[in-house]
C-alpha positions, -999 to 999 in steps of 0.1 A, spaced: -848 842 347 -814 857 346 -795 866 315 -771 836 318 -799 810 318 -815 827 288 -782 827 269 -777 790 277 -811 781 265 -806 801 233 -773 783 227 -789 749 231 -817 758 206 -792 771 181 -771 739 184 -802 718 179 -813 736 148 -778 734 133 -777 697 140 -810 691 124 -800 710 93 -767 692 90 -784 658 94 -810 666 67 -783 678 43 -759 648 47 -788 623 48 -801 634 14 -766 633 -1 -761 598 12 -795 587 -1 -787 601 -36 -753 584 -35 -769 551 -27 -794 555 -54 -767 563 -79 -747 533 -69 -778 511 -73 -785 525 -107 -750 520 -118 -752 483 -107 -784 479 -126 -770 494 -157 -740 472 -155 -761 440 -152 -783 452 -181 -753 458 -203 -739 424 -195 -772 408 -204 -772 427 -237 -737 415 -245 -746 379 -239 -777 382 -261 -757 398 -289 -730 371 -288 -757 343 -289 -773 359 -319 -740 363 -337 -731 326 -331 -764 314 -346 -768 341 -372 -735 334 -391 -745 299 -402 -766 290 -432 -778 255 -440 -786 254 -477 -798 222 -493 -813 208 -525 -836 178 -520 -862 161 -541 -869 128 -522 -865 143 -487 -834 124 -478 -810 153 -480 -836 174 -463 -837 150 -433 -799 154 -429 -802 191 -432 -827 192 -404 -804 172 -381 -776 197 -388 -799 226 -380 -810 210 -348 -774 208 -337 -759 241 -349 -788 265 -353 -785 293 -378 -808 296 -408 -820 268 -430 -831 272 -466 -843 248 -492 -828 255 -527 -856 252 -553 -857 257 -591 -883 273 -613 -890 241 -631 -904 212 -610 -886 179 -612 -905 146 -618 -917 127 -588 -910 94 -605 -874 83 -597 -865 70 -632 -879 101 -649 -859 122 -624 -827 104 -633 -834 110 -670 -838 147 -664 -807 148 -642 -787 130 -668 -799 154 -696 -791 185 -675 -756 171 -668 -748 162 -704 -758 198 -714 -739 214 -685 -772 231 -678 -778 258 -652 -814 254 -640 -830 287 -630 -834 290 -593 -866 303 -576 -847 306 -543 -828 339 -537 -806 348 -508 -803 385 -504 -783 385 -471 -755 360 -480 -729 384 -467 -743 378 -432 -730 342 -432 -696 329 -425 -703 292 -427 -725 274 -453 -736 238 -448 -743 228 -484 -764 197 -490 -774 178 -521 -780 143 -534 -755 127 -558 -769 124 -593 -749 104 -619 -717 108 -599 -720 146 -594 -739 174 -578 -773 183 -592 -769 211 -618 -790 233 -595 -761 234 -571 -739 247 -599 -765 274 -606 -762 285 -570 -724 285 -571 -724 305 -603 -749 330 -589 -732 337 -556 -696 345 -546 -687 325 -515 -651 339 -512 -639 339 -476 -667 316 -464 -664 281 -450 -684 255 -470 -692 222 -453 -708 199 -479 -731 170 -470 -746 145 -494 -769 116 -497 -763 89 -523 -768 52 -531 -732 44 -523 -710 67 -543 -701 89 -514 -690 125 -520 -680 113 -555 -654 141 -561 -678 169 -555 -656 186 -530 -631 192 -557 -659 205 -580 -670 230 -553 -634 241 -548 -631 247 -586 -663 268 -585 -654 287 -554 -615 288 -553 -615 315 -526 -637 296 -502 -626 272 -475 -641 238 -483 -639 215 -453 -644 177 -449 -677 166 -462 -703 141 -449 -718 113 -470 -749 94 -459 -766 65 -476 -800 73 -489 -816 45 -469 -799 57 -437 -806 95 -441 -837 96 -418 -819 79 -390 -785 95 -394 -785 119 -365 -755 102 -347 -734 103 -379 -743 140 -383 -733 148 -347 -700 129 -350 -692 149 -382 -701 182 -366 -680 174 -336 -651 167 -359 -656 201 -375 -656 218 -341 -693 223 -336 
């Protein structure tokens, strides 16, 4: 075999080896680039999902439905509100138990009112700063809020919060209690309240939904 043939064969081998090395190098780089791009896409989707979850939690978490109820009527309305807007729901309770008998209950309510009493609460809310909106529910006793509601308003500063009152009554409506709440919490935003007849409370979902829609919920 002459020298020219040997040189040609050697050149072909060298070119083939160089080609293989170039292919391996560029192929690995392209693979890494593709993997990085895929990882970036996955991270972006994950971040977007986290943002959605955070927003959902915030929307639900800044609402508190706080209610005082003995007969269960106000509690029924509170549960309808909770079904619609979410958030947290808390029953306001006192250290002293109120009578089950309605006439005895009215006597105690009248006595507390005449003494401008502040019944001691057994319910405490440690994270009140977390809430922007408070749906505040109570029955109307002798034309006013139960004195337990005054205890709550005395114990907590609701400045800067939105208060949406809802009441159950035998026909006296809100009975001026919005003004009383404003007097107790002058730096809060007290919005239009909802009044439900006692006898209609457990079937008042439609009225509750209409009221909430009017408030923008």
